[in-house]
FIKOLZA-1660 file (N, C-alpha, C; in steps of 0.1 Angstrom, whole numbers, plus 5000, padded with zeros to 4 digits):
% residues 209
   i   px   py   pz ch aa at
   1 6375 9483 2358  A  M  N
   1 6389 9488 2357  A  M CA
   1 6397 9480 2366  A  M  C
   2 6407 9472 2361  A  I  N
   2 6415 9464 2370  A  I CA
   2 6429 9471 2372  A  I  C
   3 6433 9474 2384  A  P  N
   3 6446 9480 2387  A  P CA
   3 6457 9472 2381  A  P  C
   4 6467 9478 2375  A  S  N
   4 6478 9471 2370  A  S CA
   4 6491 9476 2377  A  S  C
   5 6502 9470 2373  A  G  N
   5 6515 9474 2379  A  G CA
   5 6519 9488 2376  A  G  C
   6 6513 9494 2366  A  R  N
   6 6516 9508 2362  A  R CA
   6 6507 9518 2368  A  R  C
   7 6498 9514 2377  A  D  N
   7 6488 9523 2384  A  D CA
   7 6493 9524 2398  A  D  C
   8 6490 9536 2403  A  V  N
   8 6493 9539 2418  A  V CA
   8 6481 9546 2424  A  V  C
   9 6477 9542 2435  A  L  N
   9 6466 9548 2443  A  L CA
   9 6472 9560 2451  A  L  C
  10 6468 9572 2449  A  L  N
  10 6473 9583 2456  A  L CA
  10 6463 9588 2466  A  L  C
  11 6466 9586 2479  A  V  N
  11 6456 9588 2489  A  V CA
  11 6460 9602 2496  A  V  C
  12 6452 9612 2495  A  I  N
  12 6455 9625 2498  A  I CA
  12 6450 9629 2512  A  I  C
  13 6459 9631 2522  A  D  N
  13 6456 9639 2534  A  D CA
  13 6445 9633 2542  A  D  C
  14 6444 9620 2544  A  V  N
  14 6434 9615 2553  A  V CA
  14 6439 9615 2567  A  V  C
  15 6438 9627 2573  A  Q  N
  15 6445 9630 2586  A  Q CA
  15 6434 9635 2596  A  Q  C
  16 6438 9634 2609  A  G  N
  16 6428 9637 2619  A  G CA
  16 6422 9651 2618  A  G  C
  17 6430 9661 2615  A  D  N
  17 6425 9675 2615  A  D CA
  17 6415 9677 2604  A  D  C
  18 6414 9668 2593  A  F  N
  18 6405 9670 2582  A  F CA
  18 6392 9661 2584  A  F  C
  19 6392 9653 2595  A  L  N
  19 6381 9644 2598  A  L CA
  19 6372 9650 2609  A  L  C
  20 6360 9645 2611  A  P  N
  20 6351 9651 2621  A  P CA
  20 6358 9653 2634  A  P  C
  21 6356 9665 2640  A  G  N
  21 6362 9668 2653  A  G CA
  21 6376 9674 2651  A  G  C
  22 6381 9674 2639  A  G  N
  22 6394 9680 2637  A  G CA
  22 6394 9695 2635  A  G  C
  23 6406 9701 2635  A  A  N
  23 6407 9716 2635  A  A CA
  23 6402 9722 2622  A  A  C
  24 6402 9714 2611  A  L  N
  24 6398 9719 2598  A  L CA
  24 6390 9708 2591  A  L  C
  25 6379 9703 2598  A  A  N
  25 6372 9692 2594  A  A CA
  25 6365 9694 2581  A  A  C
  26 6367 9685 2571  A  V  N
  26 6360 9685 2559  A  V CA
  26 6346 9679 2561  A  V  C
  27 6335 9685 2557  A  P  N
  27 6322 9680 2559  A  P CA
  27 6321 9665 2553  A  P  C
  28 6316 9656 2562  A  D  N
  28 6315 9642 2558  A  D CA
  28 6328 9636 2554  A  D  C
  29 6339 9641 2559  A  G  N
  29 6352 9637 2555  A  G CA
  29 6355 9622 2558  A  G  C
  30 6349 9617 2569  A  D  N
  30 6352 9603 2573  A  D CA
  30 6345 9593 2563  A  D  C
  31 6336 9598 2555  A  A  N
  31 6329 9589 2545  A  A CA
  31 6339 9584 2534  A  A  C
  32 6351 9590 2533  A  V  N
  32 6360 9586 2523  A  V CA
  32 6368 9573 2527  A  V  C
  33 6368 9570 2540  A  I  N
  33 6377 9560 2545  A  I CA
  33 6373 9546 2540  A  I  C
  34 6360 9542 2540  A  A  N
  34 6356 9529 2536  A  A CA
  34 6359 9527 2521  A  A  C
  35 6356 9536 2512  A  P  N
  35 6359 9533 2498  A  P CA
  35 6374 9533 2496  A  P  C
  36 6382 9542 2503  A  I  N
  36 6396 9542 2501  A  I CA
  36 6402 9528 2506  A  I  C
  37 6397 9523 2517  A  N  N
  37 6402 9510 2522  A  N CA
  37 6400 9499 2512  A  N  C
  38 6388 9500 2505  A  R  N
  38 6385 9490 2495  A  R CA
  38 6395 9491 2484  A  R  C
  39 6398 9503 2480  A  L  N
  39 6408 9505 2469  A  L CA
  39 6422 9501 2473  A  L  C
  40 6425 9504 2485  A  L  N
  40 6438 9500 2490  A  L CA
  40 6440 9485 2489  A  L  C
  41 6430 9477 2491  A  A  N
  41 6430 9463 2490  A  A CA
  41 6432 9458 2476  A  A  C
  42 6428 9467 2466  A  L  N
  42 6429 9463 2452  A  L CA
  42 6441 9467 2445  A  L  C
  43 6447 9478 2450  A  F  N
  43 6459 9484 2443  A  F CA
  43 6472 9478 2448  A  F  C
  44 6480 9473 2440  A  P  N
  44 6493 9468 2445  A  P CA
  44 6503 9479 2449  A  P  C
  45 6500 9491 2445  A  H  N
  45 6509 9502 2448  A  H CA
  45 6501 9514 2453  A  H  C
  46 6506 9520 2464  A  A  N
  46 6499 9532 2470  A  A CA
  46 6509 9542 2475  A  A  C
  47 6506 9554 2473  A  V  N
  47 6513 9565 2479  A  V CA
  47 6504 9574 2487  A  V  C
  48 6508 9578 2499  A  L  N
  48 6501 9587 2507  A  L CA
  48 6507 9601 2508  A  L  C
  49 6498 9611 2510  A  T  N
  49 6503 9624 2513  A  T CA
  49 6499 9629 2527  A  T  C
  50 6506 9638 2532  A  Q  N
  50 6504 9642 2546  A  Q CA
  50 6507 9657 2547  A  Q  C
  51 6497 9665 2550  A  D  N
  51 6499 9679 2554  A  D CA
  51 6508 9679 2566  A  D  C
  52 6519 9688 2566  A  W  N
  52 6529 9687 2577  A  W CA
  52 6535 9701 2579  A  W  C
  53 6526 9709 2586  A  H  N
  53 6530 9723 2588  A  H CA
  53 6538 9725 2600  A  H  C
  54 6548 9734 2600  A  P  N
  54 6555 9738 2612  A  P CA
  54 6546 9748 2619  A  P  C
  55 6548 9750 2632  A  P  N
  55 6541 9760 2640  A  P CA
  55 6543 9774 2633  A  P  C
  56 6533 9782 2633  A  G  N
  56 6534 9795 2628  A  G CA
  56 6534 9796 2612  A  G  C
  57 6529 9786 2606  A  H  N
  57 6529 9785 2591  A  H CA
  57 6522 9797 2585  A  H  C
  58 6526 9801 2574  A  V  N
  58 6521 9813 2567  A  V CA
  58 6506 9811 2563  A  V  C
  59 6501 9799 2562  A  S  N
  59 6487 9797 2558  A  S CA
  59 6478 9798 2570  A  S  C
  60 6483 9799 2582  A  F  N
  60 6475 9799 2594  A  F CA
  60 6469 9813 2596  A  F  C
  61 6457 9814 2599  A  V  N
  61 6451 9828 2602  A  V CA
  61 6457 9834 2614  A  V  C
  62 6462 9826 2623  A  T  N
  62 6468 9831 2635  A  T CA
  62 6482 9838 2632  A  T  C
  63 6487 9836 2620  A  S  N
  63 6499 9842 2616  A  S CA
  63 6497 9856 2610  A  S  C
  64 6484 9860 2609  A  H  N
  64 6480 9872 2603  A  H CA
  64 6470 9880 2612  A  H  C
  65 6476 9887 2622  A  P  N
  65 6467 9894 2631  A  P CA
  65 6457 9903 2624  A  P  C
  66 6444 9903 2629  A  G  N
  66 6434 9911 2623  A  G CA
  66 6426 9904 2612  A  G  C
  67 6431 9892 2607  A  R  N
  67 6424 9885 2597  A  R CA
  67 6415 9875 2603  A  R  C
  68 6406 9869 2594  A  V  N
  68 6396 9859 2599  A  V CA
  68 6398 9846 2591  A  V  C
  69 6394 9835 2597  A  P  N
  69 6395 9822 2590  A  P CA
  69 6388 9823 2576  A  P  C
  70 6394 9817 2566  A  F  N
  70 6389 9815 2553  A  F CA
  70 6390 9828 2544  A  F  C
  71 6395 9838 2550  A  E  N
  71 6398 9850 2542  A  E CA
  71 6410 9847 2532  A  E  C
  72 6409 9853 2521  A  T  N
  72 6420 9852 2511  A  T CA
  72 6429 9865 2511  A  T  C
  73 6442 9863 2512  A  V  N
  73 6451 9875 2512  A  V CA
  73 6462 9872 2502  A  V  C
  74 6467 9883 2496  A  P  N
  74 6479 9882 2487  A  P CA
  74 6492 9879 2494  A  P  C
  75 6499 9869 2490  A  L  N
  75 6512 9866 2495  A  L CA
  75 6522 9865 2484  A  L  C
  76 6535 9864 2487  A  A  N
  76 6545 9863 2476  A  A CA
  76 6543 9851 2467  A  A  C
  77 6537 9840 2472  A  A  N
  77 6535 9828 2464  A  A CA
  77 6522 9829 2457  A  A  C
  78 6514 9839 2459  A  G  N
  78 6501 9840 2453  A  G CA
  78 6490 9842 2463  A  G  C
  79 6477 9842 2459  A  P  N
  79 6466 9843 2468  A  P CA
  79 6466 9832 2478  A  P  C
  80 6463 9835 2491  A  Q  N
  80 6464 9825 2501  A  Q CA
  80 6451 9825 2509  A  Q  C
  81 6444 9814 2510  A  V  N
  81 6433 9812 2520  A  V CA
  81 6439 9810 2533  A  V  C
  82 6434 9818 2543  A  L  N
  82 6439 9817 2557  A  L CA
  82 6431 9806 2564  A  L  C
  83 6438 9796 2568  A  W  N
  83 6431 9784 2575  A  W CA
  83 6433 9784 2590  A  W  C
  84 6424 9778 2597  A  P  N
  84 6426 9775 2611  A  P CA
  84 6439 9767 2612  A  P  C
  85 6446 9768 2623  A  E  N
  85 6458 9760 2625  A  E CA
  85 6455 9745 2624  A  E  C
  86 6462 9738 2616  A  H  N
  86 6459 9724 2613  A  H CA
  86 6471 9716 2609  A  H  C
  87 6471 9703 2612  A  C  N
  87 6482 9694 2608  A  C CA
  87 6496 9700 2611  A  C  C
  88 6497 9704 2624  A  V  N
  88 6510 9709 2629  A  V CA
  88 6519 9697 2631  A  V  C
  89 6531 9698 2627  A  Q  N
  89 6541 9686 2627  A  Q CA
  89 6541 9680 2641  A  Q  C
  90 6539 9667 2641  A  G  N
  90 6539 9659 2653  A  G CA
  90 6527 9659 2662  A  G  C
  91 6517 9666 2657  A  S  N
  91 6504 9667 2665  A  S CA
  91 6495 9655 2662  A  S  C
  92 6486 9653 2671  A  A  N
  92 6476 9642 2668  A  A CA
  92 6468 9645 2655  A  A  C
  93 6465 9658 2653  A  G  N
  93 6457 9662 2641  A  G CA
  93 6465 9660 2628  A  G  C
  94 6478 9659 2629  A  A  N
  94 6486 9657 2617  A  A CA
  94 6487 9642 2613  A  A  C
  95 6484 9634 2623  A  A  N
  95 6486 9619 2621  A  A CA
  95 6476 9614 2611  A  A  C
  96 6480 9604 2603  A  L  N
  96 6471 9597 2594  A  L CA
  96 6460 9590 2602  A  L  C
  97 6448 9589 2597  A  S  N
  97 6437 9583 2604  A  S CA
  97 6441 9568 2607  A  S  C
  98 6439 9564 2619  A  P  N
  98 6442 9550 2623  A  P CA
  98 6433 9540 2616  A  P  C
  99 6422 9545 2611  A  A  N
  99 6412 9537 2603  A  A CA
  99 6416 9534 2589  A  A  C
 100 6427 9541 2584  A  L  N
 100 6431 9539 2571  A  L CA
 100 6440 9526 2570  A  L  C
 101 6436 9517 2561  A  A  N
 101 6443 9504 2560  A  A CA
 101 6454 9505 2550  A  A  C
 102 6464 9513 2553  A  A  N
 102 6475 9517 2543  A  A CA
 102 6488 9512 2547  A  A  C
 103 6489 9501 2554  A  D  N
 103 6503 9496 2559  A  D CA
 103 6512 9493 2547  A  D  C
 104 6506 9489 2535  A  H  N
 104 6514 9485 2524  A  H CA
 104 6518 9497 2515  A  H  C
 105 6514 9509 2519  A  A  N
 105 6518 9521 2511  A  A CA
 105 6533 9522 2510  A  A  C
 106 6538 9525 2499  A  E  N
 106 6553 9525 2496  A  E CA
 106 6560 9538 2498  A  E  C
 107 6552 9549 2499  A  L  N
 107 6558 9562 2501  A  L CA
 107 6548 9572 2508  A  L  C
 108 6553 9580 2517  A  V  N
 108 6545 9591 2522  A  V CA
 108 6552 9604 2519  A  V  C
 109 6544 9612 2511  A  I  N
 109 6549 9626 2508  A  I CA
 109 6544 9636 2518  A  I  C
 110 6553 9642 2525  A  R  N
 110 6549 9653 2534  A  R CA
 110 6550 9666 2527  A  R  C
 111 6540 9674 2528  A  K  N
 111 6540 9687 2521  A  K CA
 111 6535 9698 2531  A  K  C
 112 6538 9710 2527  A  G  N
 112 6535 9722 2535  A  G CA
 112 6545 9724 2546  A  G  C
 113 6556 9718 2546  A  H  N
 113 6566 9719 2556  A  H CA
 113 6575 9731 2555  A  H  C
 114 6574 9738 2544  A  H  N
 114 6581 9751 2543  A  H CA
 114 6573 9762 2549  A  H  C
 115 6578 9769 2559  A  R  N
 115 6571 9778 2567  A  R CA
 115 6564 9789 2559  A  R  C
 116 6570 9794 2548  A  H  N
 116 6566 9806 2541  A  H CA
 116 6559 9803 2528  A  H  C
 117 6555 9790 2526  A  V  N
 117 6547 9787 2514  A  V CA
 117 6538 9776 2517  A  V  C
 118 6525 9777 2512  A  D  N
 118 6516 9766 2515  A  D CA
 118 6518 9755 2504  A  D  C
 119 6511 9744 2506  A  S  N
 119 6512 9733 2496  A  S CA
 119 6499 9725 2496  A  S  C
 120 6492 9726 2485  A  Y  N
 120 6480 9717 2483  A  Y CA
 120 6484 9705 2475  A  Y  C
 121 6491 9707 2464  A  S  N
 121 6494 9697 2455  A  S CA
 121 6505 9687 2460  A  S  C
 122 6503 9674 2456  A  A  N
 122 6513 9664 2460  A  A CA
 122 6526 9666 2451  A  A  C
 123 6525 9674 2441  A  F  N
 123 6536 9676 2432  A  F CA
 123 6544 9689 2434  A  F  C
 124 6538 9700 2436  A  L  N
 124 6544 9713 2437  A  L CA
 124 6539 9721 2448  A  L  C
 125 6547 9728 2455  A  E  N
 125 6543 9738 2465  A  E CA
 125 6535 9749 2458  A  E  C
 126 6528 9757 2467  A  A  N
 126 6519 9767 2461  A  A CA
 126 6526 9778 2454  A  A  C
 127 6540 9779 2455  A  D  N
 127 6547 9789 2447  A  D CA
 127 6548 9784 2433  A  D  C
 128 6544 9772 2430  A  R  N
 128 6544 9765 2417  A  R CA
 128 6558 9763 2411  A  R  C
 129 6568 9764 2420  A  R  N
 129 6582 9762 2415  A  R CA
 129 6589 9751 2423  A  R  C
 130 6585 9749 2436  A  T  N
 130 6592 9740 2444  A  T CA
 130 6586 9726 2444  A  T  C
 131 6593 9716 2438  A  P  N
 131 6588 9703 2436  A  P CA
 131 6589 9695 2449  A  P  C
 132 6579 9685 2451  A  T  N
 132 6580 9676 2462  A  T CA
 132 6589 9664 2459  A  T  C
 133 6591 9661 2446  A  G  N
 133 6599 9649 2442  A  G CA
 133 6590 9638 2438  A  G  C
 134 6577 9640 2439  A  L  N
 134 6568 9629 2436  A  L CA
 134 6568 9625 2421  A  L  C
 135 6569 9635 2412  A  A  N
 135 6569 9632 2398  A  A CA
 135 6581 9623 2394  A  A  C
 136 6593 9626 2400  A  G  N
 136 6605 9618 2397  A  G CA
 136 6604 9604 2402  A  G  C
 137 6598 9603 2414  A  Y  N
 137 6596 9590 2420  A  Y CA
 137 6587 9581 2411  A  Y  C
 138 6576 9587 2407  A  L  N
 138 6566 9579 2399  A  L CA
 138 6573 9575 2385  A  L  C
 139 6580 9584 2379  A  R  N
 139 6587 9581 2367  A  R CA
 139 6597 9570 2369  A  R  C
 140 6605 9571 2379  A  E  N
 140 6615 9560 2381  A  E CA
 140 6609 9547 2384  A  E  C
 141 6597 9547 2390  A  R  N
 141 6590 9534 2393  A  R CA
 141 6583 9529 2381  A  R  C
 142 6581 9537 2371  A  G  N
 142 6574 9533 2359  A  G CA
 142 6559 9534 2360  A  G  C
 143 6554 9542 2369  A  F  N
 143 6539 9544 2370  A  F CA
 143 6535 9554 2359  A  F  C
 144 6523 9551 2353  A  T  N
 144 6518 9560 2343  A  T CA
 144 6504 9566 2346  A  T  C
 145 6497 9559 2356  A  R  N
 145 6483 9564 2359  A  R CA
 145 6482 9565 2374  A  R  C
 146 6476 9577 2378  A  L  N
 146 6473 9579 2392  A  L CA
 146 6458 9579 2394  A  L  C
 147 6454 9572 2405  A  V  N
 147 6440 9571 2409  A  V CA
 147 6440 9579 2422  A  V  C
 148 6433 9590 2423  A  L  N
 148 6434 9599 2434  A  L CA
 148 6421 9598 2443  A  L  C
 149 6423 9599 2456  A  C  N
 149 6412 9599 2465  A  C CA
 149 6416 9606 2478  A  C  C
 150 6407 9610 2486  A  G  N
 150 6411 9616 2499  A  G CA
 150 6404 9630 2501  A  G  C
 151 6412 9639 2507  A  L  N
 151 6407 9652 2511  A  L CA
 151 6416 9663 2508  A  L  C
 152 6412 9674 2504  A  A  N
 152 6398 9677 2500  A  A CA
 152 6397 9679 2485  A  A  C
 153 6385 9676 2480  A  T  N
 153 6383 9676 2465  A  T CA
 153 6387 9689 2459  A  T  C
 154 6384 9700 2465  A  D  N
 154 6386 9713 2458  A  D CA
 154 6399 9719 2461  A  D  C
 155 6407 9713 2469  A  Y  N
 155 6421 9718 2472  A  Y CA
 155 6431 9708 2469  A  Y  C
 156 6435 9700 2478  A  C  N
 156 6447 9691 2476  A  C CA
 156 6444 9680 2466  A  C  C
 157 6432 9675 2465  A  V  N
 157 6429 9665 2455  A  V CA
 157 6430 9671 2441  A  V  C
 158 6423 9682 2439  A  A  N
 158 6422 9689 2426  A  A CA
 158 6436 9694 2421  A  A  C
 159 6443 9700 2430  A  W  N
 159 6456 9705 2426  A  W CA
 159 6465 9694 2423  A  W  C
 160 6465 9683 2430  A  S  N
 160 6473 9671 2427  A  S CA
 160 6469 9665 2414  A  S  C
 161 6456 9664 2411  A  A  N
 161 6452 9658 2398  A  A CA
 161 6456 9667 2386  A  A  C
 162 6455 9680 2388  A  L  N
 162 6459 9689 2377  A  L CA
 162 6474 9689 2375  A  L  C
 163 6481 9688 2385  A  D  N
 163 6496 9687 2384  A  D CA
 163 6500 9674 2378  A  D  C
 164 6493 9663 2382  A  A  N
 164 6496 9650 2376  A  A CA
 164 6495 9651 2361  A  A  C
 165 6484 9657 2356  A  R  N
 165 6482 9658 2342  A  R CA
 165 6493 9667 2335  A  R  C
 166 6496 9678 2342  A  A  N
 166 6506 9687 2337  A  A CA
 166 6520 9680 2336  A  A  C
 167 6522 9670 2345  A  A  N
 167 6535 9663 2345  A  A CA
 167 6535 9651 2335  A  A  C
 168 6523 9649 2328  A  G  N
 168 6523 9638 2318  A  G CA
 168 6517 9625 2322  A  G  C
 169 6511 9625 2334  A  F  N
 169 6505 9612 2339  A  F CA
 169 6490 9612 2336  A  F  C
 170 6484 9600 2334  A  E  N
 170 6470 9599 2334  A  E CA
 170 6465 9600 2348  A  E  C
 171 6454 9607 2350  A  A  N
 171 6448 9609 2363  A  A CA
 171 6433 9606 2364  A  A  C
 172 6429 9600 2374  A  V  N
 172 6415 9596 2377  A  V CA
 172 6412 9600 2391  A  V  C
 173 6401 9606 2394  A  V  N
 173 6396 9609 2407  A  V CA
 173 6384 9600 2410  A  V  C
 174 6384 9594 2422  A  V  N
 174 6374 9585 2426  A  V CA
 174 6363 9593 2434  A  V  C
 175 6352 9595 2427  A  E  N
 175 6342 9605 2432  A  E CA
 175 6336 9602 2446  A  E  C
 176 6334 9589 2449  A  D  N
 176 6328 9586 2462  A  D CA
 176 6339 9584 2473  A  D  C
 177 6352 9587 2469  A  A  N
 177 6363 9586 2479  A  A CA
 177 6369 9599 2481  A  A  C
 178 6362 9610 2478  A  V  N
 178 6367 9623 2480  A  V CA
 178 6355 9632 2486  A  V  C
 179 6359 9642 2494  A  R  N
 179 6349 9651 2499  A  R CA
 179 6356 9665 2499  A  R  C
 180 6348 9676 2498  A  G  N
 180 6353 9689 2496  A  G CA
 180 6350 9699 2507  A  G  C
 181 6357 9709 2508  A  I  N
 181 6354 9720 2518  A  I CA
 181 6343 9729 2512  A  I  C
 182 6344 9732 2499  A  D  N
 182 6334 9740 2492  A  D CA
 182 6332 9754 2497  A  D  C
 183 6342 9762 2495  A  L  N
 183 6341 9777 2497  A  L CA
 183 6336 9784 2485  A  L  C
 184 6324 9789 2486  A  D  N
 184 6318 9797 2475  A  D CA
 184 6318 9789 2462  A  D  C
 185 6314 9776 2462  A  G  N
 185 6313 9769 2450  A  G CA
 185 6326 9763 2445  A  G  C
 186 6336 9762 2454  A  S  N
 186 6349 9757 2449  A  S CA
 186 6349 9742 2445  A  S  C
 187 6340 9734 2450  A  V  N
 187 6340 9720 2446  A  V CA
 187 6335 9719 2431  A  V  C
 188 6324 9726 2428  A  A  N
 188 6320 9725 2414  A  A CA
 188 6330 9731 2404  A  A  C
 189 6337 9742 2408  A  R  N
 189 6348 9747 2400  A  R CA
 189 6359 9737 2398  A  R  C
 190 6362 9730 2409  A  A  N
 190 6373 9720 2408  A  A CA
 190 6370 9709 2398  A  A  C
 191 6358 9704 2399  A  W  N
 191 6354 9693 2389  A  W CA
 191 6355 9698 2375  A  W  C
 192 6350 9710 2372  A  V  N
 192 6351 9716 2359  A  V CA
 192 6366 9717 2354  A  V  C
 193 6374 9722 2363  A  E  N
 193 6388 9724 2359  A  E CA
 193 6395 9710 2357  A  E  C
 194 6392 9701 2365  A  M  N
 194 6398 9687 2363  A  M CA
 194 6393 9681 2350  A  M  C
 195 6380 9682 2347  A  A  N
 195 6375 9677 2335  A  A CA
 195 6382 9683 2323  A  A  C
 196 6384 9696 2323  A  S  N
 196 6390 9704 2312  A  S CA
 196 6404 9699 2310  A  S  C
 197 6411 9695 2321  A  A  N
 197 6425 9690 2320  A  A CA
 197 6426 9675 2316  A  A  C
 198 6415 9669 2314  A  G  N
 198 6415 9655 2310  A  G CA
 198 6416 9645 2322  A  G  C
 199 6412 9650 2334  A  V  N
 199 6412 9641 2346  A  V CA
 199 6399 9633 2345  A  V  C
 200 6400 9620 2347  A  G  N
 200 6389 9611 2347  A  G CA
 200 6381 9611 2360  A  G  C
 201 6369 9606 2360  A  R  N
 201 6360 9607 2372  A  R CA
 201 6353 9594 2372  A  R  C
 202 6355 9586 2383  A  F  N
 202 6349 9573 2384  A  F CA
 202 6344 9571 2398  A  F  C
 203 6335 9561 2400  A  M  N
 203 6331 9557 2413  A  M CA
 203 6340 9545 2417  A  M  C
 204 6341 9543 2430  A  S  N
 204 6350 9532 2435  A  S CA
 204 6346 9518 2430  A  S  C
 205 6333 9517 2427  A  G  N
 205 6328 9504 2422  A  G CA
 205 6333 9500 2408  A  G  C
 206 6339 9510 2401  A  A  N
 206 6344 9507 2388  A  A CA
 206 6357 9499 2388  A  A  C
 207 6363 9499 2400  A  F  N
 207 6376 9492 2401  A  F CA
 207 6373 9478 2407  A  F  C
 208 6380 9468 2401  A  G  N
 208 6378 9454 2406  A  G CA
 208 6390 9446 2403  A  G  C
 209 6389 9433 2406  A  T  N
 209 6401 9424 2404  A  T CA
 209 6399 9416 2391  A  T  C
% end
């Protein structure tokens, strides 16, 4: 599969807090960096996303006294997993990994910056109404296919892939360039949901020049 001018590599949330030693480390999360860097060298166009929470964000367990991390609670925007504080705006944990070779990326989408609603998808906030603007950007640039990689498979990658399909884009997830959190089988469920929506699944070695 040779990347064309209508393809864009969408690199999801490769940030300090999701990597080993981070506040919400994804198991084996740093393993995505090498295949992503290989893909970045192949794709002429790349977009990055960055979790970018204000202090006291509604998704933080510390904003809900008496609750415990990874508990799910009902909120106005829908069911919400309560996460450890992570990717706080301006913090070291919110920074993109310095090992990511993404200097040529053309856009960084920051999400989760609204205090009272979480955001997994690169396209829509968790209220499923508030757009990030990514769909309009992709259409204006003439992109038709997104190749997704990054963290985490079962949350931000899956939500972004599903929303890409709903917005009319072709979507492919690179299996060896993603890793998941896997709460109660959430990774397996995410792969099933993505397949049902027509999301492709490839290894990074399928892409070449």
